[in-house]
C-alpha positions in Angstrom: 89.3 87.8 86.7 90.7 86.9 89.9 89.3 83.4 89.9 90.5 82.6 86.2 94.0 83.7 87.0 94.0 81.5 90.0 92.7 78.1 87.6 95.3 79.4 85.2 97.9 79.3 87.7 97.0 76.0 88.8 96.6 74.3 85.4 99.8 75.6 84.4 101.2 74.3 87.3 99.2 71.1 86.5 100.8 70.6 83.6 104.3 71.2 84.3 104.1 68.9 86.9 102.7 66.0 84.5 105.2 66.9 82.1 107.9 66.3 84.3 106.7 63.2 85.9 109.3 60.9 85.2 112.0 64.0 86.6 113.1 67.5 84.9 114.2 67.9 81.7 117.4 70.3 81.2 117.1 73.0 78.2 119.7 73.9 75.9 121.4 76.6 77.1 121.3 75.6 80.6 123.8 73.4 82.9 123.9 70.1 82.9 122.5 68.7 86.0 125.7 67.4 88.0 125.9 64.0 89.5 128.4 61.6 90.9 127.7 57.7 89.8 129.4 54.1 89.3 130.5 53.1 86.0 131.8 50.3 84.3 135.1 52.4 84.5 134.8 53.2 88.2 133.4 56.3 89.9 132.7 59.7 87.7 131.9 62.5 89.0 130.5 64.8 86.2 131.1 67.6 84.8 134.0 68.0 87.1 136.0 65.1 85.3 135.0 66.4 81.5 136.2 70.1 81.9 137.2 71.2 78.7 135.8 68.2 76.4 132.1 67.9 74.6 130.1 65.0 76.1 127.5 62.9 74.3 125.4 61.4 77.4 122.6 58.8 76.2 120.3 56.6 77.7 119.2 53.1 76.5 116.2 51.3 77.7 118.1 47.9 79.0 121.0 45.8 79.1 120.7 42.8 76.5 118.2 43.9 74.3 118.7 43.9 70.4 118.2 47.2 69.4 120.5 48.7 72.4 122.9 46.3 71.4 122.9 47.4 67.4 123.7 51.2 68.9 126.4 50.2 71.1 128.4 48.1 68.7 128.0 51.3 66.5 129.0 53.8 69.2 131.7 51.5 70.0 133.2 51.7 65.8 132.9 55.3 66.3 134.3 55.6 69.7 138.1 56.6 68.1 136.1 59.3 65.6 134.2 61.0 68.8 137.5 61.1 70.8 139.2 62.9 67.4 136.4 65.5 68.1 137.4 66.4 71.6 134.3 64.4 72.9 133.6 61.4 75.5 130.8 59.1 75.3 128.5 58.5 78.7 126.1 55.6 78.3 123.3 54.9 80.8 120.5 52.7 81.9 118.8 51.3 84.8 120.7 48.5 85.2 123.6 46.9 87.5 127.2 47.7 86.8 127.3 43.7 86.7 124.4 43.5 84.3 126.6 46.3 82.0 129.6 44.0 82.4 128.4 40.9 81.3 126.2 42.4 78.4 129.7 44.2 77.0 131.4 41.1 77.2 128.5 39.2 75.4 128.9 42.4 73.0 132.6 41.5 72.5 132.3 37.9 72.4 129.4 37.5 70.5 127.3 40.1 68.7 127.7 40.7 64.5 125.5 43.6 63.2 126.3 45.5 59.7 129.8 43.9 59.7 130.8 44.5 62.8 131.9 42.1 65.3 134.3 41.8 68.3 133.3 45.3 69.5 134.9 46.6 72.5 133.0 49.1 74.5 135.6 51.5 75.7 133.4 54.2 77.3 131.7 53.9 80.7 128.3 53.1 81.2 126.4 54.1 84.7 124.8 51.8 86.4 121.2 53.9 87.6 119.3 51.4 89.7 117.9 53.9 91.6 117.1 56.1 88.6 118.6 59.2 89.9 120.8 60.5 87.1 118.0 59.7 84.6 115.4 61.5 86.4 117.7 64.5 86.5 117.8 64.1 82.7 114.2 63.7 82.1 114.6 60.1 80.4 112.1 58.4 82.1 109.2 59.1 80.5 106.0 57.4 81.9 104.1 57.7 78.8 106.8 55.1 77.1 108.0 53.1 80.3 108.1 53.8 83.9 110.8 51.3 84.8 113.4 51.7 81.3 115.1 55.1 80.0 114.3 56.5 76.3 116.9 56.5 73.9 117.9 60.3 75.1 121.0 61.9 73.7 122.6 64.9 75.3 125.3 66.8 73.9 127.3 68.8 76.1 129.6 71.4 75.4 133.5 72.0 77.4 131.6 74.4 79.5 129.2 72.0 81.0 126.0 73.6 78.9 123.2 71.8 77.5 123.3 72.4 73.7 121.0 70.0 71.9 119.0 67.0 73.3 117.5 64.0 70.9 114.8 61.9 71.9 114.3 58.5 70.3 111.4 55.7 71.2 112.2 52.4 72.5 111.6 50.7 69.3 113.8 52.7 67.3 117.5 53.1 66.8 119.3 56.2 66.7 120.8 57.7 63.7 124.9 57.7 64.0 125.2 59.8 61.4 123.1 62.8 62.5 124.4 62.6 66.2 128.3 63.3 64.3 127.1 65.8 61.8 125.0 67.7 64.9 128.3 67.7 66.7 130.4 68.9 64.2 127.7 72.0 63.2 128.1 72.7 66.7 131.5 73.0 67.1 132.1 75.2 63.9 129.3 77.3 64.9 131.2 78.0 68.5 134.7 78.2 66.0 133.5 80.1 63.4 130.5 82.0 64.9 128.2 81.3 61.5 125.2 79.1 61.9 124.9 76.0 59.4 121.5 75.6 57.0 119.5 72.5 56.3 121.1 68.6 56.0 124.6 71.1 56.2 127.6 68.7 56.0 131.6 69.7 56.8 132.7 71.4 53.6 129.2 73.0 52.9 129.1 76.8 52.8 127.9 78.4 56.1 125.4 81.2 56.8 126.7 84.4 57.9 124.7 85.8 60.8 122.4 88.6 59.4 123.1 92.4 60.5 122.2 93.7 64.0 120.9 96.9 62.5 119.4 98.8 59.2 123.0 100.7 58.9 124.8 97.2 58.7 122.7 95.3 56.7 122.8 98.4 54.0 127.0 98.7 54.3 126.4 94.7 53.5 124.8 95.0 50.6 127.1 97.9 49.3 130.4 96.5 50.1 129.7 93.3 48.5 132.1 91.1 50.4 133.9 89.3 47.8 133.7 86.3 50.4 130.4 86.4 50.7 127.3 85.2 48.6 124.5 87.0 49.4 120.6 87.1 48.1 120.0 89.3 50.1 120.8 91.5 53.2 119.7 88.9 55.5 120.9 85.9 53.8 124.4 85.6 53.1 126.6 82.2 52.6 130.4 81.6 53.0 133.1 78.9 52.9 135.2 78.1 55.2 138.8 77.8 55.1 140.4 73.9 54.8 140.0 72.4 58.7 140.7 69.0 60.0 137.2 68.7 60.9 135.5 65.8 58.4 
């Protein structure tokens, strides 16, 4: 029995090490790993420089690549939309700051995509030649590439906590409508203490948290709150008041 337990422990350790060969992947609810990095807009200290703000930290495989170019143009187009949601953008790839600057200039001067052109990159891009930040966030996944970061997206709340994580393969660009939708959904959850259902969008009904005891469940069904639309004790929806979140 002892031998079996020891084998299981060794196996679990091996699996854990293999899973995180490119660095640790921080989990939802954990503190976002802190770092100091050089960017196209000077040195940043994270999360100290971003207290009280939401942050979308995202990685891309490389500068001067076509899929990444379309993504950066889209982030540039939506920059003011994210700012209005108290959210800052931070990009990252395993390139030098000089490469980032040259690529950003090329995007503004030459690139056109889906009606977008003359797009100026107003957010910082981390120069991560030594992969220090990328490894802290598990952005290097050796099964995909050991020299390029995958398309990772980390949503970090004003308290510096990881709230959501998205990963995309090297070959496919991100869905920016979903990135914004998820951000607004989480902000709505925090503000109103509710949940959001499948495909929820601003203006839709939200989900009322289910009762935590039999007594509360029974009371909910008896009182029949006119603000709630309940299919059963555990499944109640309600409308939110009009907000400026669009």
